[in-house]
C-alpha positions in Angstrom: 5.3 -12.1 -106.2 5.1 -14.0 -109.5 5.4 -10.7 -111.5 8.8 -10.2 -109.9 9.8 -13.6 -111.2 8.2 -13.6 -114.6 6.8 -10.2 -115.3 3.2 -9.6 -116.4 3.1 -11.6 -119.7 5.2 -14.7 -119.5 4.5 -17.4 -122.1 3.8 -21.0 -121.1 7.1 -22.0 -122.6 9.0 -19.5 -120.4 7.1 -20.7 -117.3 7.7 -24.3 -118.1 11.4 -23.9 -118.9 12.0 -21.7 -115.8 10.3 -24.0 -113.3 11.5 -27.2 -115.1 15.2 -26.1 -115.0 14.7 -24.9 -111.4 13.3 -28.4 -110.4 16.1 -30.2 -112.2 18.7 -28.0 -110.5 17.1 -28.7 -107.1 17.0 -32.5 -107.8 20.6 -32.7 -109.2 22.0 -30.7 -106.3 20.4 -33.0 -103.7 21.6 -36.0 -105.7 25.2 -34.7 -105.7 25.3 -33.4 -102.1 22.9 -35.6 -100.2 20.0 -34.5 -98.1 21.5 -32.7 -95.1 20.4 -29.2 -94.3 23.3 -27.6 -96.1 22.5 -29.6 -99.3 18.8 -28.6 -99.1 19.7 -24.9 -98.7 22.1 -25.2 -101.6 19.5 -27.0 -103.7 17.1 -24.1 -103.1 19.8 -21.6 -104.2 20.6 -23.7 -107.2 16.9 -23.8 -108.2 16.6 -20.0 -107.8 19.7 -19.2 -109.8 19.2 -21.8 -112.6 15.5 -20.9 -113.0 16.5 -17.3 -112.9 18.7 -17.6 -116.0 15.6 -18.5 -118.1 13.3 -16.0 -116.3 15.8 -13.1 -116.7 16.2 -13.8 -120.4 12.4 -13.4 -121.0 11.1 -10.1 -122.3 8.2 -10.1 -119.8 10.6 -10.3 -116.8 13.0 -7.7 -118.3 10.1 -5.3 -118.9 8.9 -5.6 -115.3 12.4 -4.9 -113.9 13.2 -2.1 -116.4 10.6 0.0 -114.6 12.2 -0.6 -111.2 15.6 0.9 -111.0 15.9 0.7 -107.2 14.5 -2.8 -107.3 17.2 -3.9 -109.9 19.9 -2.7 -107.6 18.5 -4.5 -104.6 18.0 -7.7 -106.7 21.7 -7.6 -107.7 22.9 -6.8 -104.2 20.9 -9.6 -102.6 22.3 -12.1 -105.0 25.9 -10.9 -104.4 25.3 -11.1 -100.7 24.5 -14.8 -101.1 28.0 -15.6 -102.3 29.7 -15.8 -98.9 26.7 -17.9 -97.6 27.0 -20.3 -100.5 30.8 -20.5 -100.0 30.2 -21.4 -96.3 27.5 -23.9 -97.1 29.4 -25.6 -100.0 32.7 -25.4 -98.0 34.4 -23.8 -100.9 34.1 -27.0 -102.9 33.2 -27.8 -106.5 29.5 -27.1 -105.8 30.4 -23.5 -104.9 32.3 -22.9 -108.2 29.5 -24.4 -110.3 27.0 -22.2 -108.5 29.2 -19.2 -109.1 29.1 -19.8 -112.9 25.3 -20.1 -112.7 25.1 -16.9 -110.7 27.4 -15.1 -113.2 25.1 -16.2 -116.1 22.0 -15.1 -114.2 23.3 -11.7 -113.3 24.8 -11.1 -116.7 21.5 -11.8 -118.4 19.7 -9.7 -115.9 22.0 -6.7 -116.3 22.4 -6.9 -120.1 18.8 -7.6 -120.7 19.2 -9.8 -123.8 16.6 -12.0 -125.3 17.2 -15.7 -125.8 18.3 -16.0 -129.5 15.6 -17.4 -131.8 12.7 -16.5 -129.5 10.3 -13.6 -130.2 7.9 -13.1 -127.2 5.7 -10.7 -129.2 4.5 -13.6 -131.4 3.7 -15.9 -128.5 
């Protein structure tokens, strides 16, 4: 399971940044929306999507997914299917639009497979 999130050779920096941003997104979402069940589900989605931006930018994650063409399509489809659920949970409000920007960034990085500028995983 962790290989799907981080690939086989993530650096400590990538792991820390991914999980740190995911935790911050979870916390900030709950702070903004409260602690009802909808807010908790949205916080989990926010953590997944925000952490995914960093994870998808890492070479180890991209190398893992490069070998799985069908898996890549499923990954993208699942995230696109989450959009109407998030719309319903966020009631089409500001939280929805913020999460859509996050999802767009996550999927663009996943599909384009670009490394974060200034970071060379081969030296880590």
